[in-house]
N, CA and C atoms as an extended XYZ file, in Angstrom:
510
Properties=species:S:1:pos:R:3:atomname:S:1:resname:S:1:resid:I:1 pbc="F F F"
N       -20.095        2.091        2.504 N   MET     1
C       -19.146        2.142        1.398 CA  MET     1
C       -19.480        1.045        0.396 C   MET     1
N       -19.421        1.380       -0.860 N   ASN     2
C       -19.636        0.403       -1.919 CA  ASN     2
C       -18.283       -0.223       -2.286 C   ASN     2
N       -18.038       -1.423       -1.782 N   PHE     3
C       -16.754       -2.085       -2.012 CA  PHE     3
C       -16.529       -2.401       -3.488 C   PHE     3
N       -17.593       -2.579       -4.242 N   LEU     4
C       -17.439       -2.891       -5.660 CA  LEU     4
C       -16.979       -1.687       -6.472 C   LEU     4
N       -17.119       -0.493       -5.918 N   ALA     5
C       -16.710        0.716       -6.636 CA  ALA     5
C       -15.198        0.933       -6.568 C   ALA     5
N       -14.526        0.386       -5.541 N   ARG     6
C       -13.090        0.635       -5.358 CA  ARG     6
C       -12.277        0.028       -6.477 C   ARG     6
N       -11.409        0.825       -7.034 N   ARG     7
C       -10.523        0.378       -8.114 CA  ARG     7
C        -9.115        0.855       -7.828 C   ARG     7
N        -8.138        0.163       -8.378 N   THR     8
C        -6.750        0.601       -8.276 CA  THR     8
C        -6.567        1.803       -9.188 C   THR     8
N        -5.944        2.842       -8.648 N   ILE     9
C        -5.726        4.078       -9.392 CA  ILE     9
C        -4.228        4.289       -9.572 C   ILE     9
N        -3.816        4.475      -10.810 N   ARG    10
C        -2.399        4.652      -11.120 CA  ARG    10
C        -2.062        6.052      -11.634 C   ARG    10
N        -3.086        6.855      -11.875 N   GLU    11
C        -2.872        8.223      -12.349 CA  GLU    11
C        -3.612        9.173      -11.420 C   GLU    11
N        -2.885       10.213      -10.979 N   TYR    12
C        -3.429       11.123       -9.989 CA  TYR    12
C        -3.424       12.559      -10.487 C   TYR    12
N        -4.339       13.360       -9.936 N   THR    13
C        -4.340       14.793      -10.214 CA  THR    13
C        -3.245       15.438       -9.358 C   THR    13
N        -3.062       16.728       -9.523 N   GLU    14
C        -2.071       17.452       -8.718 CA  GLU    14
C        -2.666       17.972       -7.415 C   GLU    14
N        -3.951       17.708       -7.186 N   GLU    15
C        -4.602       18.182       -5.957 CA  GLU    15
C        -3.951       17.554       -4.725 C   GLU    15
N        -3.732       18.375       -3.727 N   VAL    16
C        -3.064       17.941       -2.502 CA  VAL    16
C        -4.073       17.333       -1.537 C   VAL    16
N        -3.711       16.193       -0.969 N   VAL    17
C        -4.533       15.550        0.057 CA  VAL    17
C        -4.186       16.226        1.383 C   VAL    17
N        -5.202       16.654        2.115 N   SER    18
C        -4.963       17.364        3.372 CA  SER    18
C        -4.308       16.442        4.401 C   SER    18
N        -3.585       17.059        5.306 N   GLU    19
C        -2.941       16.304        6.396 CA  GLU    19
C        -3.990       15.586        7.237 C   GLU    19
N        -5.153       16.184        7.408 N   GLU    20
C        -6.227       15.559        8.184 CA  GLU    20
C        -6.675       14.255        7.542 C   GLU    20
N        -6.798       14.259        6.216 N   LYS    21
C        -7.219       13.040        5.519 CA  LYS    21
C        -6.126       11.966        5.571 C   LYS    21
N        -4.880       12.382        5.475 N   ILE    22
C        -3.787       11.416        5.595 CA  ILE    22
C        -3.835       10.764        6.976 C   ILE    22
N        -4.068       11.579        7.994 N   GLN    23
C        -4.137       11.040        9.356 CA  GLN    23
C        -5.312       10.079        9.524 C   GLN    23
N        -6.439       10.354        8.863 N   GLU    24
C        -7.583        9.441        8.920 CA  GLU    24
C        -7.235        8.089        8.296 C   GLU    24
N        -6.514        8.125        7.191 N   ILE    25
C        -6.095        6.884        6.522 CA  ILE    25
C        -5.151        6.102        7.428 C   ILE    25
N        -4.197        6.798        8.029 N   LEU    26
C        -3.227        6.135        8.903 CA  LEU    26
C        -3.873        5.606       10.180 C   LEU    26
N        -4.875        6.315       10.665 N   LYS    27
C        -5.546        5.896       11.897 CA  LYS    27
C        -6.186        4.519       11.748 C   LYS    27
N        -6.846        4.277       10.604 N   VAL    28
C        -7.463        2.956       10.425 CA  VAL    28
C        -6.392        1.878       10.347 C   VAL    28
N        -5.244        2.227        9.773 N   ALA    29
C        -4.149        1.262        9.683 CA  ALA    29
C        -3.574        0.954       11.063 C   ALA    29
N        -3.492        1.965       11.906 N   LEU    30
C        -2.965        1.754       13.258 CA  LEU    30
C        -3.862        0.831       14.085 C   LEU    30
N        -5.149        0.829       13.764 N   PHE    31
C        -6.095       -0.017       14.492 CA  PHE    31
C        -6.385       -1.333       13.773 C   PHE    31
N        -5.625       -1.632       12.746 N   ALA    32
C        -5.833       -2.885       12.000 CA  ALA    32
C        -5.586       -4.079       12.924 C   ALA    32
N        -6.373       -5.124       12.764 N   PRO    33
C        -6.131       -6.322       13.562 CA  PRO    33
C        -4.743       -6.883       13.282 C   PRO    33
N        -4.142       -7.443       14.319 N   SER    34
C        -2.837       -8.087       14.146 CA  SER    34
C        -2.783       -9.329       15.027 C   SER    34
N        -2.012      -10.287       14.599 N   SER    35
C        -1.883      -11.534       15.330 CA  SER    35
C        -1.423      -11.266       16.762 C   SER    35
N        -2.150      -11.837       17.695 N   ARG    36
C        -1.863      -11.696       19.129 CA  ARG    36
C        -1.782      -10.240       19.570 C   ARG    36
N        -2.381       -9.365       18.769 N   ASN    37
C        -2.424       -7.924       19.054 CA  ASN    37
C        -1.029       -7.340       19.269 C   ASN    37
N        -0.044       -7.851       18.539 N   LYS    38
C         1.341       -7.398       18.690 CA  LYS    38
C         1.571       -6.007       18.118 C   LYS    38
N         0.794       -5.619       17.120 N   ARG    39
C         0.873       -4.283       16.511 CA  ARG    39
C         2.295       -3.914       16.082 C   ARG    39
N         2.921       -4.801       15.332 N   GLY    40
C         4.285       -4.564       14.870 CA  GLY    40
C         4.386       -3.856       13.537 C   GLY    40
N         3.245       -3.495       12.949 N   VAL    41
C         3.244       -2.830       11.644 CA  VAL    41
C         3.445       -1.329       11.846 C   VAL    41
N         4.327       -0.749       11.021 N   GLU    42
C         4.616        0.681       11.089 CA  GLU    42
C         4.529        1.272        9.686 C   GLU    42
N         4.486        2.602        9.625 N   PHE    43
C         4.203        3.281        8.369 CA  PHE    43
C         5.152        4.461        8.170 C   PHE    43
N         5.683        4.564        6.969 N   ILE    44
C         6.543        5.697        6.621 CA  ILE    44
C         5.838        6.466        5.506 C   ILE    44
N         5.441        7.690        5.813 N   VAL    45
C         4.758        8.542        4.846 CA  VAL    45
C         5.820        9.324        4.074 C   VAL    45
N         5.705        9.286        2.753 N   VAL    46
C         6.663        9.989        1.893 CA  VAL    46
C         5.914       11.003        1.034 C   VAL    46
N         6.251       12.266        1.237 N   ARG    47
C         5.687       13.340        0.417 CA  ARG    47
C         6.780       14.056       -0.368 C   ARG    47
N         8.004       13.996        0.117 N   ASP    48
C         9.133       14.670       -0.516 CA  ASP    48
C         9.382       14.070       -1.901 C   ASP    48
N         9.391       14.916       -2.914 N   LYS    49
C         9.523       14.433       -4.297 CA  LYS    49
C        10.902       13.844       -4.590 C   LYS    49
N        11.931       14.314       -3.905 N   LYS    50
C        13.267       13.736       -4.115 CA  LYS    50
C        13.300       12.299       -3.602 C   LYS    50
N        12.698       12.089       -2.444 N   THR    51
C        12.627       10.727       -1.897 CA  THR    51
C        11.732        9.859       -2.769 C   THR    51
N        10.611       10.409       -3.210 N   ALA    52
C         9.695        9.662       -4.080 CA  ALA    52
C        10.396        9.228       -5.360 C   ALA    52
N        11.229       10.113       -5.914 N   ALA    53
C        11.968        9.779       -7.134 CA  ALA    53
C        12.897        8.591       -6.897 C   ALA    53
N        13.529        8.559       -5.727 N   LYS    54
C        14.406        7.423       -5.392 CA  LYS    54
C        13.591        6.136       -5.271 C   LYS    54
N        12.379        6.242       -4.724 N   LEU    55
C        11.540        5.049       -4.556 CA  LEU    55
C        11.124        4.437       -5.891 C   LEU    55
N        11.100        5.242       -6.957 N   THR    56
C        10.718        4.699       -8.271 CA  THR    56
C        11.749        3.699       -8.778 C   THR    56
N        12.918        3.668       -8.148 N   GLU    57
C        13.985        2.766       -8.578 CA  GLU    57
C        13.988        1.437       -7.823 C   GLU    57
N        13.011        1.218       -6.941 N   CYS    58
C        13.052        0.023       -6.093 CA  CYS    58
C        12.580       -1.250       -6.801 C   CYS    58
N        11.966       -1.123       -7.959 N   LYS    59
C        11.467       -2.297       -8.682 CA  LYS    59
C        11.818       -2.197      -10.158 C   LYS    59
N        11.803       -3.346      -10.819 N   LYS    60
C        12.051       -3.358      -12.275 CA  LYS    60
C        11.053       -2.453      -12.981 C   LYS    60
N         9.773       -2.675      -12.700 N   ILE    61
C         8.713       -1.900      -13.346 CA  ILE    61
C         7.883       -1.250      -12.253 C   ILE    61
N         8.034        0.042      -12.104 N   ILE    62
C         7.274        0.752      -11.077 CA  ILE    62
C         6.656        2.020      -11.647 C   ILE    62
N         7.097        2.403      -12.807 N   GLN    63
C         6.665        3.646      -13.443 CA  GLN    63
C         7.015        4.805      -12.526 C   GLN    63
N         6.309        5.898      -12.638 N   ASN    64
C         6.601        7.063      -11.813 CA  ASN    64
C         5.537        7.294      -10.753 C   ASN    64
N         4.767        6.259      -10.436 N   MET    65
C         3.656        6.471       -9.515 CA  MET    65
C         4.045        7.111       -8.192 C   MET    65
N         5.132        6.692       -7.520 N   PRO    66
C         5.460        7.376       -6.258 CA  PRO    66
C         5.767        8.856       -6.464 C   PRO    66
N         6.299        9.204       -7.612 N   LEU    67
C         6.634       10.590       -7.916 CA  LEU    67
C         5.388       11.391       -8.281 C   LEU    67
N         4.448       10.768       -8.960 N   GLU    68
C         3.243       11.453       -9.410 CA  GLU    68
C         2.142       11.490       -8.362 C   GLU    68
N         2.193       10.571       -7.399 N   ALA    69
C         1.191       10.538       -6.337 CA  ALA    69
C         1.402       11.712       -5.387 C   ALA    69
N         0.343       12.110       -4.693 N   ASP    70
C         0.494       13.169       -3.704 CA  ASP    70
C         1.367       12.687       -2.544 C   ASP    70
N         1.159       11.439       -2.131 N   PHE    71
C         2.000       10.863       -1.088 CA  PHE    71
C         2.001        9.352       -1.228 C   PHE    71
N         2.988        8.743       -0.607 N   SER    72
C         3.089        7.283       -0.573 CA  SER    72
C         3.258        6.861        0.876 C   SER    72
N         2.875        5.623        1.152 N   VAL    73
C         3.098        5.047        2.475 CA  VAL    73
C         3.827        3.730        2.274 C   VAL    73
N         4.972        3.608        2.909 N   VAL    74
C         5.727        2.361        2.904 CA  VAL    74
C         5.332        1.624        4.174 C   VAL    74
N         4.860        0.392        4.003 N   VAL    75
C         4.385       -0.397        5.139 CA  VAL    75
C         5.463       -1.402        5.518 C   VAL    75
N         5.910       -1.275        6.766 N   ILE    76
C         6.962       -2.134        7.291 CA  ILE    76
C         6.464       -2.810        8.557 C   ILE    76
N         7.140       -3.871        8.958 N   ALA    77
C         6.759       -4.537       10.212 CA  ALA    77
C         7.985       -5.155       10.864 C   ALA    77
N         7.957       -5.142       12.173 N   ASP    78
C         9.030       -5.720       12.976 CA  ASP    78
C         8.895       -7.240       12.924 C   ASP    78
N         9.809       -7.876       12.205 N   LYS    79
C         9.757       -9.332       12.031 CA  LYS    79
C        10.061      -10.087       13.320 C   LYS    79
N        10.657       -9.417       14.298 N   THR    80
C        10.965      -10.085       15.565 CA  THR    80
C         9.753      -10.141       16.486 C   THR    80
N         8.731       -9.339       16.209 N   LEU    81
C         7.520       -9.331       17.038 CA  LEU    81
C         6.523      -10.407       16.641 C   LEU    81
N         6.493      -10.731       15.353 N   SER    82
C         5.468      -11.672       14.893 CA  SER    82
C         5.893      -12.383       13.618 C   SER    82
N         5.599      -13.673       13.575 N   ASP    83
C         5.875      -14.423       12.356 CA  ASP    83
C         4.777      -14.199       11.311 C   ASP    83
N         3.757      -13.428       11.667 N   THR    84
C         2.676      -13.124       10.730 CA  THR    84
C         2.736      -11.654       10.281 C   THR    84
N         3.945      -11.136       10.210 N   TRP    85
C         4.099       -9.730        9.845 CA  TRP    85
C         3.569       -9.434        8.451 C   TRP    85
N         3.669      -10.394        7.552 N   ILE    86
C         3.174      -10.188        6.182 CA  ILE    86
C         1.654      -10.067        6.183 C   ILE    86
N         1.001      -10.974        6.891 N   GLU    87
C        -0.456      -10.941        6.962 CA  GLU    87
C        -0.934       -9.678        7.680 C   GLU    87
N        -0.288       -9.341        8.789 N   ASN    88
C        -0.671       -8.138        9.541 CA  ASN    88
C        -0.519       -6.888        8.680 C   ASN    88
N         0.564       -6.806        7.935 N   SER    89
C         0.793       -5.659        7.057 CA  SER    89
C        -0.249       -5.606        5.946 C   SER    89
N        -0.628       -6.764        5.432 N   SER    90
C        -1.625       -6.829        4.356 CA  SER    90
C        -2.972       -6.301        4.820 C   SER    90
N        -3.351       -6.645        6.034 N   VAL    91
C        -4.624       -6.152        6.582 CA  VAL    91
C        -4.578       -4.629        6.678 C   VAL    91
N        -3.485       -4.087        7.199 N   ALA    92
C        -3.360       -2.633        7.332 CA  ALA    92
C        -3.420       -1.943        5.964 C   ALA    92
N        -2.738       -2.508        4.984 N   LEU    93
C        -2.762       -1.948        3.634 CA  LEU    93
C        -4.176       -1.927        3.060 C   LEU    93
N        -4.880       -3.022        3.232 N   THR    94
C        -6.243       -3.111        2.710 CA  THR    94
C        -7.150       -2.074        3.360 C   THR    94
N        -7.038       -1.937        4.669 N   LEU    95
C        -7.875       -0.952        5.358 CA  LEU    95
C        -7.550        0.466        4.906 C   LEU    95
N        -6.268        0.757        4.665 N   MET    96
C        -5.895        2.083        4.157 CA  MET    96
C        -6.528        2.331        2.798 C   MET    96
N        -6.482        1.331        1.926 N   GLN    97
C        -7.074        1.496        0.593 CA  GLN    97
C        -8.565        1.784        0.681 C   GLN    97
N        -9.251        1.030        1.520 N   LEU    98
C       -10.699        1.205        1.644 CA  LEU    98
C       -11.054        2.559        2.242 C   LEU    98
N       -10.329        2.976        3.274 N   LYS    99
C       -10.596        4.281        3.895 CA  LYS    99
C       -10.328        5.401        2.898 C   LYS    99
N        -9.218        5.311        2.173 N   ALA   100
C        -8.898        6.338        1.181 CA  ALA   100
C       -10.003        6.433        0.136 C   ALA   100
N       -10.419        5.284       -0.382 N   TRP   101
C       -11.457        5.287       -1.423 CA  TRP   101
C       -12.745        5.910       -0.910 C   TRP   101
N       -13.075        5.616        0.338 N   ASP   102
C       -14.286        6.150        0.958 CA  ASP   102
C       -14.239        7.682        1.029 C   ASP   102
N       -13.029        8.256        1.044 N   MET   103
C       -12.865        9.714        1.084 CA  MET   103
C       -12.587       10.300       -0.299 C   MET   103
N       -12.711        9.483       -1.348 N   GLY   104
C       -12.495        9.977       -2.705 CA  GLY   104
C       -11.042       10.002       -3.142 C   GLY   104
N       -10.187        9.297       -2.400 N   ILE   105
C        -8.753        9.261       -2.687 CA  ILE   105
C        -8.411        7.903       -3.280 C   ILE   105
N        -7.700        7.901       -4.389 N   GLY   106
C        -7.301        6.658       -5.036 CA  GLY   106
C        -5.985        6.152       -4.475 C   GLY   106
N        -5.706        4.872       -4.755 N   SER   107
C        -4.456        4.284       -4.270 CA  SER   107
C        -4.030        3.133       -5.176 C   SER   107
N        -2.751        2.787       -5.049 N   CYS   108
C        -2.218        1.642       -5.777 CA  CYS   108
C        -1.228        0.910       -4.881 C   CYS   108
N        -1.494       -0.354       -4.647 N   TRP   109
C        -0.632       -1.223       -3.847 CA  TRP   109
C         0.506       -1.680       -4.753 C   TRP   109
N         1.727       -1.382       -4.349 N   MET   110
C         2.894       -1.776       -5.123 CA  MET   110
C         3.718       -2.745       -4.279 C   MET   110
N         3.659       -3.987       -4.645 N   GLN   111
C         4.347       -5.038       -3.891 CA  GLN   111
C         5.848       -4.812       -3.885 C   GLN   111
N         6.471       -4.973       -2.723 N   VAL   112
C         7.917       -4.823       -2.593 CA  VAL   112
C         8.553       -6.157       -2.206 C   VAL   112
N         7.986       -6.815       -1.179 N   ARG   113
C         8.550       -8.079       -0.718 CA  ARG   113
C         8.547       -9.086       -1.866 C   ARG   113
N         9.694       -9.707       -2.079 N   GLY   114
C         9.800      -10.706       -3.134 CA  GLY   114
C        10.069      -10.133       -4.517 C   GLY   114
N        10.325       -8.835       -4.606 N   ARG   115
C        10.598       -8.203       -5.893 CA  ARG   115
C        12.051       -7.728       -5.939 C   ARG   115
N        12.515       -7.378       -7.140 N   VAL   116
C        13.885       -6.883       -7.327 CA  VAL   116
C        13.859       -5.636       -8.197 C   VAL   116
N        14.951       -4.857       -8.108 N   ASP   117
C        15.062       -3.679       -8.960 CA  ASP   117
C        15.641       -4.068      -10.315 C   ASP   117
N        15.901       -3.106      -11.166 N   LYS   118
C        16.387       -3.395      -12.520 CA  LYS   118
C        17.755       -4.051      -12.536 C   LYS   118
N        18.488       -3.976      -11.414 N   ASN   119
C        19.802       -4.613      -11.315 CA  ASN   119
C        19.757       -5.949      -10.580 C   ASN   119
N        18.555       -6.401      -10.255 N   GLY   120
C        18.412       -7.672       -9.555 CA  GLY   120
C        18.605       -7.586       -8.053 C   GLY   120
N        18.681       -6.369       -7.524 N   ILE   121
C        18.840       -6.175       -6.078 CA  ILE   121
C        17.461       -6.232       -5.429 C   ILE   121
N        17.388       -6.913       -4.281 N   ASP   122
C        16.144       -7.080       -3.536 CA  ASP   122
C        15.495       -5.713       -3.274 C   ASP   122
N        14.227       -5.565       -3.663 N   SER   123
C        13.506       -4.292       -3.511 CA  SER   123
C        13.406       -3.846       -2.063 C   SER   123
N        13.238       -4.812       -1.154 N   GLU   124
C        13.185       -4.457        0.271 CA  GLU   124
C        14.476       -3.774        0.695 C   GLU   124
N        15.606       -4.316        0.255 N   GLU   125
C        16.897       -3.743        0.636 CA  GLU   125
C        17.077       -2.350        0.044 C   GLU   125
N        16.586       -2.139       -1.153 N   VAL   126
C        16.672       -0.819       -1.782 CA  VAL   126
C        15.897        0.199       -0.950 C   VAL   126
N        14.678       -0.148       -0.567 N   ILE   127
C        13.847        0.770        0.220 CA  ILE   127
C        14.433        0.970        1.614 C   ILE   127
N        14.941       -0.091        2.218 N   LYS   128
C        15.557        0.049        3.543 CA  LYS   128
C        16.718        1.050        3.499 C   LYS   128
N        17.508        0.985        2.435 N   ARG   129
C        18.635        1.903        2.294 CA  ARG   129
C        18.139        3.337        2.114 C   ARG   129
N        17.159        3.540        1.240 N   ILE   130
C        16.652        4.881        0.947 CA  ILE   130
C        16.033        5.519        2.192 C   ILE   130
N        15.247        4.734        2.932 N   LEU   131
C        14.489        5.278        4.062 CA  LEU   131
C        15.132        5.002        5.424 C   LEU   131
N        16.333        4.425        5.395 N   GLU   132
C        17.089        4.149        6.617 CA  GLU   132
C        16.295        3.286        7.606 C   GLU   132
N        15.720        2.216        7.099 N   ILE   133
C        14.917        1.296        7.904 CA  ILE   133
C        15.835        0.257        8.547 C   ILE   133
N        15.705        0.040        9.858 N   PRO   134
C        16.536       -0.963       10.536 CA  PRO   134
C        16.327       -2.368        9.976 C   PRO   134
N        17.334       -3.194       10.118 N   GLU   135
C        17.357       -4.539        9.540 CA  GLU   135
C        16.214       -5.433       10.019 C   GLU   135
N        15.774       -5.291       11.266 N   LYS   136
C        14.758       -6.191       11.816 CA  LYS   136
C        13.379       -6.019       11.181 C   LYS   136
N        13.238       -5.019       10.330 N   TYR   137
C        11.943       -4.766        9.687 CA  TYR   137
C        11.864       -5.400        8.312 C   TYR   137
N        10.688       -5.908        8.004 N   GLY   138
C        10.388       -6.355        6.654 CA  GLY   138
C         9.599       -5.257        5.958 C   GLY   138
N         9.793       -5.122        4.666 N   VAL   139
C         9.056       -4.130        3.871 CA  VAL   139
C         8.106       -4.903        2.977 C   VAL   139
N         6.822       -4.758        3.210 N   LEU   140
C         5.849       -5.504        2.413 CA  LEU   140
C         5.512       -4.778        1.114 C   LEU   140
N         5.159       -3.496        1.232 N   ALA   141
C         4.654       -2.801        0.057 CA  ALA   141
C         4.805       -1.298        0.196 C   ALA   141
N         4.638       -0.667       -0.927 N   LEU   142
C         4.603        0.787       -1.037 CA  LEU   142
C         3.237        1.087       -1.639 C   LEU   142
N         2.460        1.940       -0.984 N   MET   143
C         1.157        2.292       -1.528 CA  MET   143
C         1.140        3.775       -1.866 C   MET   143
N         0.753        4.078       -3.107 N   THR   144
C         0.650        5.470       -3.536 CA  THR   144
C        -0.785        5.947       -3.331 C   THR   144
N        -0.929        7.261       -3.067 N   PHE   145
C        -2.248        7.854       -2.830 CA  PHE   145
C        -2.354        9.191       -3.551 C   PHE   145
N        -3.549        9.508       -3.992 N   GLY   146
C        -3.821       10.809       -4.590 CA  GLY   146
C        -5.240       10.834       -5.124 C   GLY   146
N        -5.666       12.001       -5.524 N   TYR   147
C        -7.003       12.101       -6.111 CA  TYR   147
C        -6.960       11.529       -7.520 C   TYR   147
N        -7.921       10.672       -7.851 N   PRO   148
C        -7.895        9.978       -9.151 CA  PRO   148
C        -7.987       10.917      -10.349 C   PRO   148
N        -7.069       10.725      -11.273 N   LYS   149
C        -7.113       11.414      -12.552 CA  LYS   149
C        -7.934       10.570      -13.524 C   LYS   149
N        -7.774        9.270      -13.403 N   GLU   150
C        -8.490        8.352      -14.282 CA  GLU   150
C        -9.831        7.965      -13.658 C   GLU   150
N       -10.799        7.746      -14.486 N   LYS   151
C       -12.134        7.348      -14.042 CA  LYS   151
C       -12.360        5.898      -14.450 C   LYS   151
N       -12.641        5.073      -13.465 N   LYS   152
C       -12.884        3.656      -13.740 CA  LYS   152
C       -14.253        3.272      -13.195 C   LYS   152
N       -14.963        2.485      -13.968 N   GLU   153
C       -16.253        1.991      -13.512 CA  GLU   153
C       -16.040        0.950      -12.427 C   GLU   153
N       -16.968        0.873      -11.500 N   GLY   154
C       -16.910       -0.134      -10.451 CA  GLY   154
C       -17.210       -1.511      -11.015 C   GLY   154
N       -17.002       -2.501      -10.198 N   TYR   155
C       -17.283       -3.884      -10.595 CA  TYR   155
C       -18.767       -4.186      -10.425 C   TYR   155
N       -19.213       -5.223      -11.080 N   GLU   156
C       -20.588       -5.713      -10.944 CA  GLU   156
C       -20.535       -7.127      -10.397 C   GLU   156
N       -21.530       -7.497       -9.610 N   PHE   157
C       -21.566       -8.863       -9.081 CA  PHE   157
C       -21.567       -9.905      -10.199 C   PHE   157
N       -22.127       -9.549      -11.338 N   SER   158
C       -22.186      -10.494      -12.457 CA  SER   158
C       -20.790      -10.822      -12.997 C   SER   158
N       -19.796       -9.998      -12.681 N   GLU   159
C       -18.426      -10.220      -13.156 CA  GLU   159
C       -17.660      -11.217      -12.291 C   GLU   159
N       -18.210      -11.576      -11.153 N   VAL   160
C       -17.512      -12.443      -10.210 CA  VAL   160
C       -17.706      -13.910      -10.584 C   VAL   160
N       -16.614      -14.647      -10.512 N   ASN   161
C       -16.672      -16.082      -10.764 CA  ASN   161
C       -16.986      -16.789       -9.447 C   ASN   161
N       -18.241      -17.138       -9.259 N   ASN   162
C       -18.655      -17.789       -8.018 CA  ASN   162
C       -18.136      -19.210       -7.885 C   ASN   162
N       -17.523      -19.749       -8.939 N   ASP   163
C       -16.945      -21.090       -8.858 CA  ASP   163
C       -15.757      -21.135       -7.892 C   ASP   163
N       -15.300      -19.974       -7.474 N   ARG   164
C       -14.183      -19.925       -6.530 CA  ARG   164
C       -14.634      -20.067       -5.083 C   ARG   164
N       -15.919      -20.151       -4.865 N   ILE   165
C       -16.453      -20.303       -3.509 CA  ILE   165
C       -16.825      -21.768       -3.301 C   ILE   165
N       -16.335      -22.324       -2.190 N   HIS   166
C       -16.596      -23.724       -1.861 CA  HIS   166
C       -17.160      -23.812       -0.450 C   HIS   166
N       -18.022      -24.766       -0.209 N   TYR   167
C       -18.606      -24.964        1.121 CA  TYR   167
C       -18.245      -26.347        1.639 C   TYR   167
N       -17.811      -26.368        2.855 N   GLU   168
C       -17.475      -27.594        3.591 CA  GLU   168
C       -16.246      -28.311        3.041 C   GLU   168
N       -16.200      -28.577        1.745 N   LYS   169
C       -15.054      -29.239        1.107 CA  LYS   169
C       -14.802      -28.594       -0.247 C   LYS   169
N       -13.632      -28.870       -0.804 N   TYR   170
C       -13.341      -28.315       -2.109 CA  TYR   170
C       -14.311      -28.887       -3.128 C   TYR   170
């Protein structure tokens, strides 16, 4: 896989992603590394357009991506299992993005934790209410998926600021 080719996709075609491909994306997430192998990260797949429409209200600025995407995955984790639930969820999200891209499917990571809706209500609480998520779970992000409508060029190594790499000391 060419990691430099992967780009965030915010516009999708109407083409449906097969259930088999969705399962492939979820499978890599299920096998994502987690602290002490606790595996407390869970996934809620949303394809229903009525539910997707409700999810567009979870943040101040979210646009209609959950509604326009073929499907979304809400990544949650049991906070009682691990104090590294945020990191564990992030690894799973990243692996899902990479697997999707490798299959020609675009995605967009939409941060939920630490965000608020247009009324100032915590985005996690909004999503928990919509999806009936138990209190012990944290909601890290909502990721949309679909076949890319927009075409973006990949990155080039020349675009990277190597000054951000340090050896031994800062």
